[in-house]
C-alpha positions in Angstrom: -74.6 100.7 27.6 -75.2 97.0 27.8 -72.8 94.3 26.7 -74.4 90.9 26.3 -72.1 87.9 25.5 -73.8 84.8 24.2 -72.6 81.4 23.1 -71.5 78.1 24.5 -68.2 79.4 26.0 -67.4 78.7 29.6 -64.5 80.8 31.1 -63.6 84.4 31.9 -65.2 87.4 30.2 -63.5 90.8 30.6 -64.8 94.3 29.8 -62.4 97.1 29.9 -63.0 100.9 29.7 -60.3 103.5 29.0 -60.4 107.1 30.3 -58.2 110.2 30.1 -55.9 110.6 33.1 -57.8 113.1 35.4 -57.9 113.2 39.2 -60.2 110.3 40.2 -61.8 108.2 42.9 -62.0 104.5 42.3 -64.3 102.4 44.5 -63.7 98.8 43.6 -66.4 97.3 45.8 -69.0 99.4 44.0 -67.2 99.2 40.6 -67.4 103.0 40.3 -65.0 105.5 38.9 -65.4 109.2 39.4 -63.3 111.6 37.4 -62.8 115.3 38.0 -62.5 116.7 34.4 -62.2 120.3 33.3 -65.9 120.1 32.3 -67.0 118.8 35.7 -67.4 115.6 37.5 -68.0 112.4 35.5 -68.9 108.9 36.7 -68.7 105.4 35.3 -70.4 102.6 37.2 -70.2 99.0 36.0 -72.9 96.4 37.0 -72.7 92.7 36.6 -73.7 89.6 38.5 -70.9 88.6 40.9 -67.7 90.0 39.2 -64.7 87.9 40.1 -62.1 90.7 39.7 -62.0 94.4 39.2 -58.8 96.4 38.6 -57.7 99.9 37.8 -54.4 100.5 36.0 -52.8 103.8 35.1 -49.8 103.8 32.8 -49.0 100.1 33.5 -49.2 100.5 37.3 -51.8 98.5 39.1 -53.7 100.7 41.6 -56.1 98.1 42.8 -56.8 94.4 42.0 -54.2 92.4 40.2 -53.5 92.3 36.5 -50.3 90.9 34.9 -50.9 92.7 31.6 -49.6 96.2 30.8 -52.7 98.4 30.5 -53.4 102.1 31.1 -51.9 103.9 28.1 -53.4 105.9 25.3 -51.9 107.3 22.1 -53.4 110.4 20.5 -50.5 110.6 18.0 -48.4 108.0 16.3 -45.3 107.1 18.3 -46.4 108.9 21.5 -48.1 107.4 24.5 -49.4 108.9 27.7 -50.9 107.4 30.9 -54.6 106.7 30.9 -57.0 105.1 33.4 -58.0 101.6 32.5 -60.8 99.9 34.4 -61.4 96.2 33.9 -64.0 93.9 35.3 -63.9 90.1 34.8 -66.5 87.5 35.4 -66.1 83.7 35.1 -68.6 81.0 34.4 -70.9 80.0 31.6 -72.5 82.3 29.1 -74.6 84.3 28.7 -73.1 87.2 30.6 -74.5 90.7 30.8 -72.4 93.7 31.9 -74.0 97.2 32.1 -72.1 100.5 32.1 -73.7 103.8 33.3 -71.6 106.7 32.3 -72.2 110.5 32.4 -71.7 113.8 34.1 -72.6 114.1 37.8 -75.1 116.8 38.5 -74.6 118.2 42.0 -76.6 120.8 43.8 -74.9 123.6 45.7 -75.7 121.9 49.0 -73.9 118.7 47.9 -70.8 120.6 46.8 -70.7 122.6 50.0 
């Protein structure tokens, strides 16, 4: 998926992705999140020119980076909320800005799994 933001705006652009709360590994330097779901391993990698900040929040608790907002919740039913994994990447500067997301299952061979 590619998000292109055009215009004359100069400031911060944020992209945020929300995932179910599964066991995970977050590598902020690579902007990569790997989830261990019941269906197998799943990865989301985010690519952009020089991100200024990247953060992961679960149920309002900041795991990495800094973020003053309350993020990391999902609601499947009215009046109920549960923790979710929120990944946000911000980039400042002038538009245009392009942010790419690669998401999908991780196919591993027997040798890689061990």
